[in-house]
N, C-alpha and C positions, 0 to 999 in steps of 0.2 A: 491842617485840621479839617476834618470832615464836618458836614452839617450835623450829623448824628452826634459827634463828639461835642460840638458846640451846644447842641440841645441838652446833652447830659450835664454839662458844666452849668448852663443857665438853670436847669432844673434843680441842681444841687444848691446853687446860691439862693434861688427863690425858696427852696425848702428850709434853708437855715434862717432866712428872714421870717418865714411863717412860724417856725418853732419859737423864736423869740417873742413874736406877737402873741402867739397862743399861750406861752408861759405867763406873760403879763396878764392875759385874760383869765387864766386859771387861778392865779394868786389873788387873794383878797386885797393885798396892799398895792397891787399893780406893778410889782417888781418881777423881773424875769427869774430871779433866784428864789428858790423855795427854801424856807427856814425849817431846820430840824433841831430837836433837842439833843443833848449829849448821848442819851441811850440810843436814839434813832440813828445818829451818826455812826455809832459803833456797829449797830446791826446792818446799816447800809454798807459799811466797810466789809463785813462778812459776806453780804450779798454780792458785792462786786468781786470778791475773791472766788465765790462759787461760780459766778458767771464766767470769770476768766478761766477757771479750771474746766468748766463745761465746754467752752470754746476750744481749749487745747485738746480735750478728749475728742471732740468732733473733728478737729483738724487731723489728729492722729488716725482716727477712724477712716476719714477720706483718703489719707495717705496710704493706709494699709490696703484699702480697696483698690487703689491705683497700683500698688505694688503687686497685688494678685491679679492685675490686669482686668479688673471689673470696669466695663465701659461706662464712664460717668459723663461722656460727652453730650448725652441727651439732656442733661440738666442745664447746660449752657451757663449763663451768668448765675443761675440759682446755686450752683456748686459753691461759689464764693460766699453766698449769703447764708447758707445752712448753718455753719458754725456760729455766725453772728446771731442768727435767729435762736439757736439753742442757748447761747449765752445770755441773751436778753430775757428769755423765758425763765432761766434759772435765777437770774438776778432779781427780776420783778417778783417772781413767785416767793422767793425767800423774803423779800422786803414786805410783801403784802401780809404774809402769815406771821411775821414778827413785828407787826405794827410800825414799820419803818418806811412805808410807801407814801402815806398821806402826810404832807408837811403841816407845820403849825399854821401857815398862812394859806393853805390850799382850800379853795371853795369846791368841795366835792360835787355839788350839783353842776357847777360849771365844768368841772373836770370830766365828769361822766358824759355830759352833753357834748363836749368837744371831742372826746375820745370816740363816742358813738358816731359823730359826724365823720371823723377820720376813717373809721371802720367801714361805714356805708359808702363813702367816697371810693375807698380802695376796692371794695367788692364790686361796686358799680362799674368803675373804670376797667377792672379786669374782665368782668362778664361782657361788657359792651365790646371791649377789644377782642375777646375770644369769639364773640358772635360775628364780628366784622372780618377779622383776619385769621382767626383760628388760634388754637393753643400752641401749635408748633410750626416751625418753618424748617424744612429739610430735616425733620426728625429731632430738632432741638427746641426745647421750651423757649418761648418768646420771653423777652425781659418783662413783659406785662404780668408774667406769672408771679413776679415779686410783689405786685400789688395784691394779688390773692393771698400770698403769705402774710403780708402786712395786715390785711383784713382779719386773717385767722389769729394773728398775734393780738390784735386789739380785742377780738372776741374772747380769747383766753384770759386776757386781763379783766374783762368785764365779768366773766364767769367766776374768776378767782375773787374779785372784789365782792361779788354777790354772796359767794360761799362764806367769805370772811365776815361779812356783815351778819349773815344768818348765825354763824358761830358766836359772834359777839352778843347778838340778841338772845340767843339761847343761854349763854353764860350769865347774862344779866337776869334772866328769868330764874335760873337755877339758884342765884345768890339771894333772890328776893324771898 
């Protein structure tokens, strides 16, 4: 096992521990599990289905590009993340716009603060890294490009939450 492999393993384990800690911080009752009502659970099931199909379509698209000998090698590790990224966006977007993203025990101010912190951290880490060692190495995107994509993911979530909040506020005004 190389030092780089060990670094990845340690990074993943630390990430898992951080996720549990952050989930406990986000939820009002201090539990890592977010509670949803029955309607939300049904909608979340649909969201996961759409996320899964989106990932499958992205994988088929990448496979098709490879069959037609499109050079994807410049994407490096990012190639493996793109279908996951697409699936996560599909799942979260559906959940947000079907009122199934915010749990019954979620503290949205804490949630938004933590997600903003994660986005800023990922953007900063990527930009500092690119400034220091560059975006590519040997014509291949560096793994730090994934941090940029994660920052973009959290930015998309923030924008969608803002749009949904504006839609809800507009709906409340229209009903009054």
